[in-house]
C-alpha positions in Angstrom: 76.6 15.9 2.6 74.6 19.2 2.0 73.0 19.9 -1.3 74.9 22.0 -3.9 74.0 25.6 -4.5 74.2 27.6 -7.7 77.4 29.7 -7.4 80.2 30.2 -9.8 82.4 27.2 -10.3 85.3 29.6 -9.3 83.9 29.9 -5.8 85.8 27.8 -3.2 83.8 24.7 -2.2 83.2 23.3 1.3 81.6 19.9 2.0 79.5 19.4 5.2 79.0 16.2 7.1 76.6 16.7 10.0 76.2 14.0 12.6 74.2 13.6 15.8 71.0 15.2 17.0 68.8 18.0 15.5 70.6 20.5 17.8 73.8 19.7 15.9 72.0 20.0 12.6 70.9 23.6 13.5 74.6 24.3 14.3 75.5 23.0 10.8 72.7 25.2 9.2 74.2 28.2 10.9 77.7 27.4 9.6 76.3 26.8 6.1 74.5 30.2 6.3 77.7 31.9 7.2 79.7 30.1 4.5 77.2 31.0 1.8 77.0 34.6 3.0 80.7 34.9 2.4 80.6 33.4 -1.0 81.6 29.8 -0.4 79.9 27.1 -2.4 78.6 24.0 -0.6 79.8 20.8 -2.3 77.6 17.7 -2.5 80.6 15.3 -2.3 84.1 14.9 -1.0 85.8 15.0 -4.5 84.4 18.4 -5.4 85.2 20.0 -2.1 88.3 22.2 -1.4 87.9 21.2 2.3 85.4 19.3 4.4 83.7 20.2 7.7 82.7 17.4 10.0 80.2 18.3 12.7 80.7 15.5 15.3 78.6 13.9 18.1 80.2 12.8 21.3 77.2 12.0 23.5 77.6 8.2 23.5 80.7 6.0 22.9 79.0 4.6 19.8 78.5 8.2 18.6 82.1 9.0 19.3 83.2 6.0 17.3 80.9 7.0 14.4 82.3 10.5 14.5 85.9 9.3 14.4 85.0 7.0 11.5 83.4 9.9 9.6 86.5 12.0 10.1 88.6 9.2 8.8 86.4 8.8 5.7 86.6 12.5 5.0 90.4 12.4 5.4 90.8 9.4 3.1 88.4 10.9 0.4 89.5 14.5 0.6 92.4 15.0 3.0 91.5 18.6 4.1 89.3 18.3 7.1 88.1 20.7 9.8 86.3 19.2 12.8 83.7 20.8 15.0 80.9 19.8 17.3 80.6 17.9 20.6 83.6 15.6 20.1 85.6 18.7 19.2 85.6 19.5 22.9 88.2 16.7 23.2 90.7 17.7 20.5 93.3 15.4 21.8 91.1 12.4 21.0 90.6 13.5 17.4 94.2 14.5 16.9 95.5 11.2 18.3 93.3 9.3 15.8 93.6 11.7 12.9 96.7 13.9 13.3 96.3 15.4 9.8 93.1 17.3 10.5 93.4 21.1 9.7 91.7 22.3 12.9 89.4 21.2 15.7 86.7 23.4 17.4 84.1 22.6 20.0 80.3 22.7 19.8 78.5 25.9 18.7 81.8 27.7 18.2 80.8 29.4 14.9 83.4 32.1 14.9 86.2 29.6 15.5 84.9 27.4 12.6 84.8 30.4 10.3 88.3 31.4 11.4 89.6 27.9 10.6 87.9 28.0 7.2 89.4 31.5 6.4 92.8 30.2 7.4 92.7 27.2 5.0 90.3 28.4 2.3 90.2 32.2 1.5 86.7 33.4 0.5 86.2 35.3 -2.7 85.4 39.0 -2.5 82.1 39.4 -4.4 79.4 41.7 -3.0 76.8 40.0 -5.2 77.4 36.8 -3.3 77.2 38.3 0.1 73.5 37.7 0.3 71.5 34.9 2.0 67.8 34.4 2.6 66.4 36.2 5.6 65.8 32.9 7.4 69.2 31.5 6.6 70.1 28.3 4.8 68.6 25.0 5.9 69.7 21.4 5.7 66.1 20.2 6.2 63.4 20.3 3.5 61.9 23.7 2.9 58.6 22.9 4.7 59.9 22.2 8.2 62.7 23.6 10.3 64.3 23.1 13.7 64.1 26.1 16.0 66.8 26.0 18.7 65.9 28.0 21.7 69.0 27.5 23.9 72.5 26.0 24.2 73.9 23.8 26.9 72.1 22.4 30.0 72.0 23.1 33.7 71.1 19.5 34.7 73.7 17.0 35.8 72.2 13.6 34.9 74.8 11.0 35.8 74.8 9.3 32.4 75.1 12.5 30.4 78.1 14.5 29.4 76.3 17.3 27.4 77.1 20.0 30.1 80.8 19.0 29.9 80.6 19.3 26.1 78.3 22.2 25.6 78.3 24.0 28.9 75.5 25.3 31.1 72.1 26.5 29.9 72.2 29.7 27.8 68.7 30.7 26.6 68.2 32.8 23.5 66.1 36.0 24.1 62.5 35.1 23.4 62.0 38.0 20.9 65.0 36.7 18.9 63.5 33.2 18.8 60.1 34.4 17.8 61.5 36.7 15.1 63.5 33.8 13.6 60.4 31.6 13.7 58.4 34.3 11.9 61.1 34.6 9.2 61.1 30.8 8.7 57.3 30.8 8.3 57.6 33.7 5.7 60.2 31.6 3.9 57.7 28.7 3.5 58.1 26.6 6.6 54.9 24.9 7.6 56.2 23.0 10.7 58.5 24.3 13.5 60.3 21.8 15.7 61.3 23.4 19.0 64.6 21.9 20.3 67.1 22.4 23.1 68.6 20.2 25.7 65.9 21.0 28.2 63.0 22.9 26.6 61.1 23.2 29.9 64.0 25.0 31.5 64.0 27.7 28.9 64.7 31.1 30.4 65.8 29.9 33.8 69.3 31.2 33.4 68.0 34.8 32.6 65.3 34.7 35.3 62.6 34.7 32.6 63.6 38.2 31.4 60.7 40.0 29.6 61.2 41.1 26.0 58.9 42.9 23.5 57.9 41.2 20.2 55.3 42.8 17.9 54.4 45.3 20.6 53.6 42.7 23.2 55.6 41.6 26.2 56.7 38.0 26.4 58.8 36.5 29.2 61.7 34.3 28.2 59.9 31.1 29.4 58.4 28.0 28.0 54.7 29.1 28.1 55.3 32.6 26.6 57.4 31.1 23.9 54.6 28.6 23.1 52.1 31.5 23.2 54.1 33.5 20.7 54.7 30.6 18.3 51.0 29.7 18.4 50.2 33.0 16.6 52.2 31.9 13.5 49.6 29.5 12.1 51.9 26.5 11.5 52.4 23.1 13.2 54.6 23.7 16.3 56.1 20.6 17.8 57.7 20.6 21.3 60.8 18.4 21.8 62.9 17.5 24.8 60.3 18.7 27.3 61.2 17.6 30.9 58.0 16.9 32.8 58.1 19.9 35.2 54.7 21.0 36.6 54.6 24.1 34.4 54.4 21.9 31.3 50.7 21.5 32.2 50.2 25.2 31.2 50.6 24.6 27.5 48.0 21.9 27.3 45.2 24.5 26.8 47.1 25.8 23.8 47.0 22.3 22.4 43.3 21.9 23.3 42.6 25.0 21.3 44.6 23.8 18.3 47.3 26.4 18.6 50.2 24.1 19.4 50.6 20.7 17.8 49.3 18.0 20.3 52.7 16.3 20.6 55.2 16.2 23.5 58.7 14.7 23.3 59.4 14.0 27.0 62.7 12.1 27.8 61.4 10.1 30.9 64.4 7.8 30.7 62.9 5.4 33.3 60.1 4.9 35.8 61.7 3.3 38.8 62.3 5.8 41.6 65.7 4.2 42.6 67.0 4.2 39.0 65.8 7.8 38.4 67.6 8.8 41.6 70.8 7.1 40.4 70.4 8.9 37.1 70.0 12.3 38.9 67.1 13.2 36.8 65.9 16.7 37.5 62.1 16.4 37.3 60.1 14.6 39.9 58.3 11.6 38.6 55.6 11.4 41.2 52.0 11.9 39.8 53.4 11.7 36.2 50.8 9.1 35.3 48.0 11.2 36.8 49.2 14.2 34.9 49.4 12.3 31.6 45.8 11.1 32.1 44.7 14.7 32.7 46.6 15.8 29.5 44.9 13.1 27.5 41.5 14.0 29.0 41.9 17.6 27.8 43.7 16.7 24.5 42.4 13.3 23.4 44.7 13.2 20.3 47.9 14.1 22.3 50.9 12.0 21.2 53.7 11.4 23.7 57.1 10.4 22.5 59.9 9.5 24.9 63.3 7.9 25.3 64.3 5.3 27.9 67.5 3.6 29.0 67.5 -0.1 30.1 70.4 -1.8 31.9 71.4 1.3 33.9 73.8 0.5 36.8 71.8 -0.9 39.7 68.7 -1.6 37.6 67.0 -4.8 39.0 64.4 -7.0 37.3 61.8 -5.3 39.5 62.9 -1.9 38.3 62.7 -3.0 34.7 59.2 -4.4 35.3 58.2 -1.0 36.8 59.4 0.6 33.5 57.3 -1.8 31.4 54.2 -1.2 33.6 54.7 2.6 33.2 54.8 2.6 29.4 51.8 0.3 29.3 49.7 2.5 31.6 50.9 5.8 30.2 50.4 4.4 26.6 53.6 6.1 25.4 52.8 6.5 21.7 56.4 6.6 20.4 59.5 5.5 22.3 63.1 5.0 21.7 65.1 2.7 23.9 68.8 2.6 24.5 71.0 0.0 26.2 73.1 1.8 28.8 76.5 2.7 27.5 79.4 3.3 30.0 80.2 6.7 28.3 83.7 8.1 28.9 83.6 11.0 31.4 80.0 10.2 32.6 79.6 10.1 36.4 77.5 6.9 36.1 80.7 5.0 35.3 81.5 5.0 39.0 78.1 3.6 40.1 77.9 0.1 41.5 75.9 -2.7 40.1 76.7 -2.5 36.4 74.3 -4.8 34.4 75.6 -7.7 32.3 75.5 -7.0 28.5 73.3 -10.1 27.9 70.8 -8.8 30.5 70.7 -5.4 28.8 70.1 -7.1 25.4 67.3 -9.2 26.8 65.6 -6.2 28.5 66.0 -4.1 25.3 64.2 -6.7 23.2 61.4 -7.1 25.9 61.0 -3.3 26.0 60.7 -3.0 22.2 58.2 -5.8 22.0 55.9 -4.1 24.6 56.3 -0.8 22.9 55.5 -2.4 19.5 52.3 -3.8 21.0 51.3 -0.4 22.3 52.1 1.3 19.0 50.2 -1.3 17.0 47.1 -0.9 19.2 47.4 2.9 18.8 47.8 2.6 15.0 44.8 0.2 14.6 42.7 2.7 16.6 43.4 5.3 13.9 41.8 3.2 11.1 38.6 5.0 9.9 39.5 8.4 11.3 40.1 11.5 9.3 43.2 13.4 10.1 45.4 16.2 8.8 48.8 15.2 7.5 51.8 17.1 6.1 53.2 15.9 2.8 57.0 15.2 2.9 57.3 14.1 -0.7 56.3 11.6 -3.4 56.0 7.9 -2.7 57.3 5.0 -4.9 54.3 4.9 -7.3 52.2 7.4 -9.2 49.7 9.1 -6.9 51.5 7.9 -3.7 52.9 10.3 -1.2 54.9 10.1 2.1 53.4 12.1 4.8 53.2 12.5 8.6 50.4 13.0 11.0 50.5 15.4 14.0 51.8 12.4 16.0 54.9 12.0 13.8 58.0 14.1 14.0 60.3 13.8 10.9 63.0 11.1 10.9 62.2 9.6 14.3 58.5 8.6 14.2 56.1 6.9 11.8 55.1 7.6 8.2 51.6 8.0 6.6 51.5 6.5 3.1 48.9 8.6 1.2 47.1 7.8 -2.1 45.8 10.8 -3.8 44.4 11.6 -7.3 45.4 15.2 -6.8 49.0 16.5 -7.3 50.4 17.3 -3.8 53.6 19.1 -2.9 55.9 18.9 0.0 54.5 21.0 2.8 50.9 20.7 1.8 48.7 19.9 4.8 45.7 17.9 3.7 42.9 15.8 5.2 43.1 12.0 4.8 41.1 9.0 5.9 43.2 6.2 7.6 42.6 2.9 5.9 45.2 0.5 7.3 48.1 0.3 9.8 51.0 -1.7 11.0 53.0 -1.4 14.2 54.3 2.1 13.4 53.0 3.4 10.0 49.6 4.3 8.6 48.0 4.1 5.1 45.5 6.6 4.0 43.4 8.1 1.2 43.3 11.8 0.4 39.7 12.9 1.2 39.6 16.2 -0.6 
């Protein structure tokens, strides 16, 4: 649930449950901003809420089940529930399971959400409450924020139903994105996390239309976006970057310290036959060669990725090709998913579905190889001095939880920092790495 805000107890209260990926979290933040602008209070629990909004995920069958369970929990605890998000694109599924929901809207349908709230919970009229911070209200800590640059996706990967849920690619104008980023930085954000479904394709739908920001022309494209963000003086982390050739163009910005040396690239697999069955959009040839060139120019570059094992038709040889790839590429951070036969995905019709026991075995083998790679990387950090961003206090006096430039919040590792100084969330400080395990680091504040 979102944190409470200081409004009059007479203000109607809305609870928020946000499920799924950071893109959905940004949708929730936009809804919360609209609610607060109209004078609604955000309730921290079901009991104190006049109604509850559940922002759902529908990407995988497991996520669909989690969303339906969350709706049921909100119905049982509160009884007045509005549903939005990806699973909302299938209202019949929700209404069949929970016929008492007040309304169902699809993903990023902010106006429809607000209309549903207005129908079932009239806002108070108070001009003193119709004010929100310039950067909007956030569900993340004050020192970092997700920056969504587009909606939808123009790819048609056979395992993915995102285009069916969220539609085709719709890029935000680059000057709007850069203005939002600047407002966030002015509000205290020290780390921007750029997100979309396919960040590398940004601007393709508008033919990279040029816009003016701060008296300079920027095209609506990946490189110009990175160039503009690099002027803001904060950590800027690129997520969901497909390995198109033009990704090479931002490596010099990383080498110059202007963009955080971190790329989240969803490779998904390394076998040519599996990638073809997946209908992946970016060619994988020369990927290893390009990664080696990136690391040559930016030695501290961290690469995070996601992979699927047990995809229909995946042979043992295909799987071994995948293991060889992550070893040779030295993928720093990796998530691995066992293939799910998602409802409405084209991959359901593919031949050669893999036995569940084989999927399980391959998942464990993948995770062991990845743990070995991560452990070797972590051990190599011992003795180095690095900048970390403080997320908050640790469990003991003088201990803090932090992240290095190689660690995105919630999904990557943690740096446990000991410091005699009093540090605050968002502080960026130098530390010396003293110890490591498979994924996390321990360090001492050096200043």
